[in-house]
LOFI-927717 format. One record per residue (C-alpha): x, y, z; residue in one letter. Coordinates in steps of 0.001 Angstrom, whole numbers, plus 500000, padded with zeros to 6 digits. Layout:
<nodes>
XYZA
...
</nodes>
This chain:
<nodes>
483464547027482469M
481165543732482976A
482999540710482409A
482926538604478861D
480872535107479689P
482835533590476576L
485946534733477424A
485589532787481296G
484239529834479194R
487246530064477204A
489795530156479861V
488200527495482158T
488214525017479031G
491967525642478590V
492731524927482140R
490686522089481768A
492350520874478790R
495807521704480783Q
494436519649483854A
493669516581481350G
497196516978479278W
498809516785482475R
496940513895483801V
497910511929480320L
501891512966480434T
501468511395484784T
499960508225483382L
501921508101480227G
505029508198482476K
504082506197485193S
503182503442482997V
506545503514481131A
508066503057484403I
506138500210485169F
506611497672481578V
510376497708482000P
510641497363485959V
507457494546486217F
509710492515483151F
512516492430485465V
511216492144488374A
509260489094486987T
513008487867485280F
514505488060489026V
511626486619491018T
510782483533488212F
515277482800489166A
514902482487492435L
514155478951491985R
517295477904489867S
519241480374492914L
517572478821495674S
518185474952494795G
514792474107496102L
512738471160494130S
509574469887494122P
511024466333494694A
512717467165497390R
509692468628498999L
507748465512498593Q
510385462890498439L
512740464744500980G
516363464846501137E
517119460574500851S
515248460591497257A
517244459142494711T
518645461393491744P
516122459446489608E
512592459799491334A
513922463640492031I
514700464253487851H
510889462120487516N
509097464787489427I
510803467554488303E
509947466480484646S
506554465834485527Q
506396469924486918W
508417470656483509G
511238472184485350L
513773470044482914D
513189472158480574R
515444475277479025P
515261478542482002F
514330480768479380L
511023479021478290V
510495477432481946Q
510031481977482063Y
508435482636479065W
505881479955480398D
505014480891483436W
505270484752482423F
502621484549480015T
500609482394482745D
501486485403484502V
500238487776482539L
496776485919482875H
496135486024486533G
497744482587486925Q
501207481532489142F
500874478130489137G
500241475255491942T
501796475235495069S
504957472535495583W
503287471888499751V
499965470844499124N
499143471396494996G
496544474211495429A
495545477101492949D
498207479890493797V
496395482352492482A
493909481525494611T
495766480755498040L
496940484461497135I
493624485820496171G
492117484164500275L
494862486178501824G
494620489036500137L
490992489942500956G
491818489435504388V
494272491815505024S
493536494153501905V
490384494793504054S
492444495254507373V
494648497248505517A
492208499579503400L
490321500525506800L
493655501078508486A
495098504035505771L
491150506100506434V
491563505785509597L
495442506961509396G
494938509367507246G
491861510766508743V
493348510992511693L
497112511867510535G
495361514872508491F
493681516187511200A
496421516658513480L
498705517595510741G
496512520635509536T
495888521012513002L
499824521598513912A
500292523409510875A
497466526298511397L
498846526457515361R
502592526111514471R
505062527326517142S
502223527187519938T
501719524500522787W
499186522951520431V
501828522082518333D
504522520615520744R
501797518421522172A
500675516686518596I
504628516155517808T
505063514720520714G
502073512729520439F
502849511179517133V
506230510741518113T
505295508263520687V
502998507011518740V
505508506397515586S
508073504260518311V
505413501457519321M
505579498678517309P
502041497562515869A
502344493687517573F
502145495549520669V
499366497992520126V
497778494918518547G
498202493338522024I
497193495913524531V
494150496028522041L
492788492664523021V
493277493125526715E
490969496539526772I
488567495616523947F
488520492254524064A
489688490283527210V
488542493087529463G
485189494570527964L
484002491807526108D
483381494868523268L
484682493234520157L
486154489690519162P
489627488567519905S
490482487338516352G
489560485862513504G
488006487150509744Y
484475486997508447I
484040487975505078P
481955491478504331I
479553489891502118T
478012488117505750E
477528491384506838G
479004494891507692V
478703494647511380D
480045491342511611L
483034492091509342W
484051495380511165L
483757493714514307A
486611491764513533H
489183493801511336V
488766497157513325I
491200495740516242L
494145494697513418P
493185498287511445A
493851500304514275L
497012498746515907A
498083499477512166L
496862502484511754S
499043503701514501F
502542504012512244D
499751506092509507V
498797508691512203V
502437509205512103A
504053509577509413D
500656511319507374V
500513514131510783A
504565514437510523R
504625515237506674Q
501587517010506101L
502674519427508908R
505805520308507501T
504719520110504022G
501705522807505338L
504166524703507013V
506415525248503888S
504355526165501707A
502654529265504259Y
506206530452503983R
505797530432499712E
506122533884498548N
502105533361496534Y
501158532778499934V
502467535972501427L
501116537540498641G
497703535860498839A
497102537166502343V
498933541204501024V
495654540692498859R
493008539963501543G
492034536557501175L
490623535485503385S
492267532368506119P
489874529434504573R
490398530724500863R
494083531299501579V
494549527909503663F
492439525648500789F
493400527357497766R
496870527831498481H
498444526218501132V
497010523163501579L
496705522187497350R
500545522452498039N
501317521221500482G
499345517878501094V
502110516579498244G
504115514449500816P
501853513264502728A
499702511921499291L
502678510442498967A
503535508402502122T
500021506845501881L
501354505479498444G
503678504416500009I
502276502361503370K
499193501087501945F
502075498020500076P
503626497706503293S
500510497322505532L
499013494766502756V
502420492655503270G
504019493462506101A
501866492666508949S
503216488840509525V
502947488879513138V
499626491607513628T
498074489037511388E
499067486165513420W
497856488144516843I
494704488472515905F
494369484878514077G
494082485978510499L
495027483988507207Q
496506486977505576G
498486487721502614F
501386488936504952G
501344485244506926R
500727483400503425F
503689484824502218A
506037484168505536N
504886480429505763D
505023479715501990S
509428480827502494A
509543478490505136Q
508062475770503581A
510000476392500542G
507010476940498346D
508638478405495491V
505728478879493032P
503714480737495821A
506451482851496861V
506785483951493246Q
503658484341493265G
503689486965496203V
506018489087494947L
505090489369491708V
501515491182493713V
503398492505495733S
505420494639493096V
502299494625490943V
500549496932494033M
503453498821494679V
503117499836491452V
499741500240491001T
499012502551494241F
501998504784493314N
500462505432489680L
497537506052491266I
498930508536494057I
500808509926490793N
496975510777489019V
495989512561492359V
498724514737493141L
498465515879489232G
494745516902489881K
495155518394493636V
499010519265493831A
500555519769490064P
503249521556491877A
504527518349494147A
505095516176490230L
507033518918489193R
510355517251487789G
508755513676487695V
</nodes>
């Protein structure tokens, strides 16, 4: 009997609507979590100034400042108003992308964060791509050759890579490619607008240094997910039905085993942006992590508050993206979310 094309289109339409509803549900749940988390995070972040006891007057006048001088400067900054009034004004500014003025140099905090964030995001994205591609390749190969010498060799390699600090890898890369071979610059940053080749030459070494940890985690998570998927009954049923190994892998195994690896990428990106202070210092990069560290050491509260807010937004936004991707690629990974 010939298949009814109308029935086939109807089934396809139903599946498309189900996928759409699944994505919308994931978005709705993620947004419902994001709003209270963002509100609480901003409140706690703003309360840091009161809890720290820091003041722009002490930064500008020193410890010998008189109470009258301190009061005058704090009045100029609006710090003599009630706490909740200060918070609401600051919160509304944050919603418009404004984080106030630096206590140290009087510059706009949003501008300073933007400059550092551009550097760090460039390096982090390249590190994520390099680490993700190599990690997916190694994890897939280890799962396909599980319990063989290939699997054991890859497992040993990623174990060694995972314990190598990024700053040590960075120093070795500089010694080899910048000092020894003189192929790449040892530091500095060139925006991509001034040429892709110049930009890539300056970010490839720090990105490689940061990608090692991504390679290890993605490879481990992907291998574990794929091996677990191979043991599921629906995979065994597909094999029994005579489906080709390629179709079994791409249609059933990869789709349902890739979830942990994608979730790992969602966790890694914000940490690559903000937690690479030593790596940025080695390569002479004025990035987001270095700006956060310098602001904290200087007691620049508005800058630290801006850094924390941007960090929260990055973490929540990137995890929202990962959840949407998981909803499309690996629906089984979101069961119970």
